N, C-alpha and C positions, 0 to 999 in steps of 0.2 A: 247564803258562803258565810262561813266562822272568820271569823279575821284571827288569823294568828300570825301578827305582826313581831311579837315576842321571839317567839321560834325562828321566823323567820329573820330576825337582827342576831340572833345567836346563830345560827348557820352563816350566816354571811361574815359573823365575825369571827369564828373559826376557821372558814375557808381562807381568809385572810392574814392569818396567824395573830389575831390582836386581843389582848385581853381586855375586859370590862373597864378598868381603869385606864387604859387608853382612848377607847371610845368614849367614853365620859369626861374626860382634859378636853378633844376634841369637840364634843356638843356644848361645854359649858355646864354639864349637870357631875351629878355624884355619882360614883360606881355602885351606891346602894338602889341608884334608881334605876341604873341598867338590869340590875339583878332582878328588879321588881317587874321591869319590864318582858325579862326575858321567861321568869316565871310564871307570868299569866295575870299577876297580881295587878299591875296599873299597864296606863300606854302613855306610851308617850305624847305629848300636846301637840295641838296641829302645827302649830307655827314652827316646829321643831321638824315634822315631817321631811321637807323639802331637803333639812341641813344632811340625815340620816342616808337618804338616795344618794344624795351627791358623795358623800363620803364612803360611800360601798361603789360608786360609778353605775349605778342602775335608775330605771325611772321607779315612780311613783308606785305605779299600778303594779309591776316588778314585785315593788317593797311589801304590797298589800298579797302579793300574791294572785292579782288578776291578770298578768301578760302569761301568764302557763294556759289559763282558760282561755282568753283570746287565739291563743295559737294554736290549740285543739280545734277552737269553733273554725279558725280559718284553714287550718288543714284540712278539715273534714268540708269545707266550703268547697275547695280546691277541687279534691279528689270526686266530690259531686256533679261540680261544673264541667268537669275533664272527664270524666264518664260517661255525664250524658251526651255533649259534645264528639264523643270518639261514634256513638251510637249514630248521630246522622252525617253515615259517610255515606257523601252525596244523595242521599235523600233523607226527606224531612218527615224524622222518626217523633222528635218533640223539641225543636229549635225552637219555636216560640220560648218555652217554658223555661230550656234552657239558659235564653237571653233572659228572660225574665229574671231567673236564678242569679245570673253573674251582675245584672244592674242591682238587684235588691241587695247584694256581697258589697259592691262597690258604695252603696250609700251607708252600708253600717260600718265597711273600713275605708271610708275616702283615704287614697292615698297611700294604703297596703299595694306596694310592688306585683306582689304573687296573684293577688285579686284583680289588679289591674290588668294583667297578663290574659288573665284568664279570660276577662271582657273582652278585649283585643281579639281573641283568637278565635273565639265564638261568633264574634261579628265578621272575622275573617272567614270561618266557615260559612255560615249565613251568607252571604252575597253569591258562593255557591251555591249553596242545597237550594237558596230562592230562585235565582237569576241563571246562574249556569254561567261556566266559562265560554268566550264565543273566540271563533278565529275567524280568520281573512287572509287573501292568500296576494300579496304583492304583487307590484307588476314586472317583478323579476321572478313571479311563481315560488315564493318563498312562505312559510306560514309565519304568518303574525298574529297580532293579540289584537279583538276589535276594541281598544282602548278608548273609542268613544262610546261606546256602550258602556263598560265597564266605570266611566267615570261618573254615571249616574247612580253606581250604587252606593248609595246614603252609609251604608253598613262599614263599604272598605275604607269609605274616606274617615267616617270615624275612626275606622279601626287605626290608620296611618296617624291619627292625631295620637292617639293612646302610646303607641309605637313608636313615635319619633320623643314622646314625653318620658317614656320609659328609659330610652336611651340615653337621654341627659344626665339617668341617676343610676341604672342599674351597672353594677362591676361585673369583673370576667363570673363567668361561671354558665350552667347551663339557663339559666333564665333569658339572660341576654341572648345567647348565642341561637334561644326559639325566636325571639323578639327580633334578631336580626332577620333569620331564616324566613320567616314571614312578611317582614316589614321589603324586604328587597323582591318576594314575589310579587305584594301588592303596587309595588312603586311599578316594576314590568308591565302589571296587568292594566296598569290605570298610566303608561306610556310617559313614567316618570323615569325616564330611563338613567340623566347622568344624575341624578342623586341613588338609584341603586350600584351605579357603577361605581360611585364617591364609596359606599360599604365596601363594596368586594374588592376595591383598591386598598382599603386600611386596611383587608383582612389579613390574617397570615397566609405565606404559601403553604401548598400543599407537603410539601417538605418540611414545614413547622407546625404540622395537622397535631392534633391528640395524638391518635392513634401509632404514627411514626414516630412522635418523642416518647409516647411509653413503651414501648419498644426497644428504642436505643436508651432506656432508664434503666433495664436492670440486664443479668445474664441466668447462662445455667436453666433450668426448669422453667423459671419465672419466664423465661426471656421464650423460650419453644411455646409456653401456654399462648401469651401476647400475641406471639407468632402468627398460632391459629385465628384470633380477634382480630387482629389485622387483616389478614388474607380474607376472611369472611365479608368483612368491610368494602374492602376494594375489589372485588368481584361484583358486589353486587353493584357500588357503584359503576365498574365499567360496561357492567350489563345497562342500565339506565342510560347511561349518555349514549349505549350505540341503538338503543331503541330511541331516545331525542332528538339522532343524528337521522333516523328513518323520519319521525313527524317532522322534523326542521325542515328537510328535502325532500317530504314525497312529493310535489311537485315537479320537482325537477330529477326524479331519480325512478328509473323501471321497476316493475314489479318483481322481476327474477332478482334485479339486485337487492332490492328490501328484503325480500325472502332470504339471503344469503346470509344478511345483517344480522336478522333477527334468529335466523337460527345458529349466527355465530355468536351472538348473546347469552341465548341457551346454553350454549357448547365450554363457555367459559368457567360455568361452573364445575364440569367435571372436571377442570386442568385441576380444582383442589377437591369436589368432592369424588376421589377415582372411587369410592364404595356405592355412591347414588344415594345416599343416607343426604339430602337435602335439609332437614330438618325443618327451623322456622322459615329457609329461604324457600320452602315453595310454594310461601303465600307470593313472592315475587316472579316464580317461575310459571304461576298459576296464571299472571295474569299477561305475562310474555308470552303465552303459547294461543289465549283467546287472542290478543293482537294480532299473533300469527297466522293465527287462522285465517282472518279477512286478508292479508296480504297471498298468499297460498288461492285464495278463490279467486282475485282480480290477476294472479296471473295463468290461471286456468287449471291449477293444480286442484281441479277439486276432492278425490282422494284423500290427497293430503292434509286440505284443509279441515275433514273429519277426524282425522288421524290426531292433528293438531288439539281439536275441540278435544279429542278421547285425554290426550295426554296433558290437558288443563284439569281436566276432570279428576287425573289417578292425583295430580299434585295436591289439586284442592281437598281431598279426602286426606292423603299422605299430612298435610296442613293442620288439620281439623285433629287427627291422631297425635299429631305431635305436642298443638297448643292445650291440650287435656292434660300432659303431664305437668307437672310442676321442675321439673329438670330430665336433660337429656343429653348424654354425652355422645359426642359426632367421633366417630374413630376413623376419617379419611388419616392417610400418612402424614400427608404434611400438617393436619391439623392438632396432631399428637393428644386426641382426647379432650377436647376441647368443650368444656360444659356451658350450655344455655338454657339460662330460665328463662321461660316464655311467658312472664309474668305480666298480666295485661294483654294476653291474649286467646285463655282459656273459652271465652264466650263469643269466640267469634267462628259464624260458620258458613262457610263460603258457596260450598259445592250448589248449595242449592238456588241460588241464586244466580249462576254464572249466565243462564241465559237473560235473565236482565240486564248483567253487569257486561255483557259482549259487547263491542270487542275492551270492552275496559277505556281507552283512547280509541275516542271518535273523532281527528282531527285528518281532513275535513267531514263534512258529515258522512257516515258511513249508511244511510236508511234503508240505500238503493242494493248494496251488500245483504244489509241483511234479510232481506225481502227474497231475493234472490236464496240464498242459504234456507230461510225457512221453508221455502215452497219444494226444498228436496226431502224426501219423505226420512232420510235420515237426523235432519235435526229433531222432529217430536222425538223419534228414539233416543237421540243425544240427550234433550231434556228430560225423559223420561229417567234415565240413568241419574241425573243430578238428582233427582226426588226422591231415589231410593234410600 
């Protein structure tokens, strides 16, 4: 790499509105020396390099132009690791290679928070991919995590230590939010409920969340636009909570009630999407209808169960059509033509894998129901449609 320290000094001096004479006086050299540096006729002595960096408030690496190259490499590594990690969505596609890449990046850039978060997140995912998330039913009939089994996952224990280290240094922002979200889940998975609750108790209240604060930070057309974004996220959150309610109370809930709740979880989208154009949220509805089919079958509504599978396939194909676009406008009245950029989703194809993913959430074990549904001739017909 060609050293352009003179050019860098000139850029920094002009950035700060300093003259060559002012810089020379501060460093104890002549203005002619500074002029020669900037013209490329000579270089500063090594002894004075730290003083130049301190004068401009930058690192020595930045002074020599290395920081930009370092940042570019970190950006590339983070993007590659995150992309590979997403590929291992419940299935081991390349998790070993992904973990190796993240560890090598940590060796090359020790202490870098973005790389450390990448490694923690890959370890988080590795536990799920290699061993799975396991559940039990407690004495009151409620679903609980199999924490004793989860505690044996060395990947999760390592991830917890990395997340805890990150939270001691990360400032507010998306990186910290991701670390908090994933750490809380691992705390619960491994039975550290008090630690999880401590983090939760110190988080902002619902009324202070980013989405509502953004909505209250403007007016006019901008407020209308943000209203749409906020509504979409609230709808998905409400629907997810209703699904979780069925999962948590499954042993204490009759199937007819479970079906009604899941149907309401799907119907809540129509309160906003009056035109049925669900866009990117077709992905969430796909998973919901898969899960609903299990409960419909258990409730004895076998025809409705297969109708729900068809609805899941319809949403999956709509999702794929949406995700292949760079931008789409959703035009339901309350959304006021909200634009959503599905960047990061364009390579996802979920329709062909629906039969393997069914019912998406399987707490407790659903193998008996799946065997019964697979014995019905309509299952094979549905699977064939998913692969058309």
